[in-house]
C-alpha positions as CSV (number, residue, x, y, z in Angstrom):
1,X,120.1,71.9,64.4
2,X,122.7,69.1,64.4
3,X,121.8,65.5,63.5
4,X,122.7,64.4,67.0
5,X,120.0,66.7,68.3
6,X,117.4,65.1,66.0
7,X,118.3,61.7,67.4
8,X,117.8,63.1,70.9
9,X,114.5,64.6,70.0
10,X,113.3,61.4,68.4
11,X,114.5,59.4,71.5
12,X,112.6,61.8,73.7
13,X,109.4,61.5,71.7
14,X,109.5,57.7,71.4
15,X,110.2,57.1,75.1
16,X,107.6,59.6,76.2
17,X,104.9,58.3,73.8
18,X,105.7,54.7,74.9
19,X,104.0,55.5,78.2
20,X,100.7,56.6,76.8
21,X,99.3,53.1,76.1
22,X,100.1,52.1,79.7
23,X,98.4,55.2,81.2
24,X,95.4,54.7,79.0
25,X,95.1,51.0,79.8
26,X,95.4,51.6,83.5
27,X,92.9,54.4,83.5
28,X,90.3,52.4,81.4
29,X,90.7,49.2,83.4
30,X,90.6,50.8,86.8
31,X,93.2,48.3,87.9
32,X,96.9,48.4,88.3
33,X,97.6,45.3,90.4
34,X,100.2,43.9,88.0
35,X,102.2,47.1,87.9
36,X,105.4,47.0,90.0
37,X,105.4,50.0,92.4
38,X,109.2,49.6,93.0
39,X,109.9,49.7,89.3
40,X,107.8,52.9,88.8
41,X,109.4,54.6,91.8
42,X,112.9,53.8,90.6
43,X,112.0,54.7,87.0
44,X,110.4,58.0,88.1
45,X,113.4,58.9,90.2
46,X,115.6,58.2,87.1
47,X,113.4,60.4,84.9
48,X,113.5,63.2,87.5
49,X,117.4,63.0,87.4
50,X,117.3,63.2,83.6
51,X,115.0,66.2,83.9
52,X,117.4,67.9,86.3
53,X,120.3,67.0,84.1
54,X,118.5,68.5,81.1
55,X,117.9,71.7,83.1
56,X,121.6,72.0,83.9
57,X,122.4,71.6,80.2
58,X,119.6,73.9,79.3
59,X,118.4,71.3,76.8
60,X,114.8,72.0,75.9
61,X,114.2,68.6,74.2
62,X,115.5,66.8,77.3
63,X,113.6,68.9,79.7
64,X,110.3,68.6,77.8
65,X,110.5,64.9,77.2
66,X,111.5,64.0,80.7
67,X,108.9,66.4,82.3
68,X,106.1,64.7,80.3
69,X,107.5,61.2,81.0
70,X,107.7,62.0,84.7
71,X,104.0,63.1,84.7
72,X,103.0,60.0,82.9
73,X,104.9,57.6,85.1
74,X,103.8,59.3,88.3
75,X,100.2,59.2,87.0
76,X,100.4,55.4,86.6
77,X,101.9,55.1,90.1
78,X,99.1,57.4,91.5
79,X,96.4,55.3,89.8
80,X,97.9,52.1,91.2
81,X,97.6,53.4,94.8
82,X,94.3,55.1,94.2
83,X,92.7,52.0,92.7
84,X,94.1,49.8,95.5
85,X,92.7,52.2,98.1
86,X,89.3,52.1,96.4
87,X,89.3,48.3,96.2
88,X,90.2,48.1,99.9
89,X,87.4,50.5,100.8
90,X,84.9,48.4,98.8
91,X,86.0,45.3,100.5
92,X,85.7,46.9,103.9
93,X,82.2,48.2,103.1
94,X,81.2,44.7,101.9
95,X,82.5,43.1,105.1
96,X,80.5,45.6,107.2
97,X,77.4,44.7,105.3
98,X,78.1,41.0,106.0
99,X,78.7,40.0,102.4
């Protein structure tokens, strides 16, 4: 394995692992109001492109890192919409009860 490949592997590990604290914090807090949907949509699209590029190069490190990062970033986006929907449902229920 060439030294350039090790740098690529390290970059993939670091950028992938960087998302874990955000996913964990969002999951535990049950809120994602401060997260930018547009940023995560653009970022996830970019990661998808990197994944497809890694597939065309048949680069396992690039494919694995970007596949995991894509799942993590989409999970934050999913939680953002899911938590917002639940919050809206709670507010509607409270309105109906006259609170």
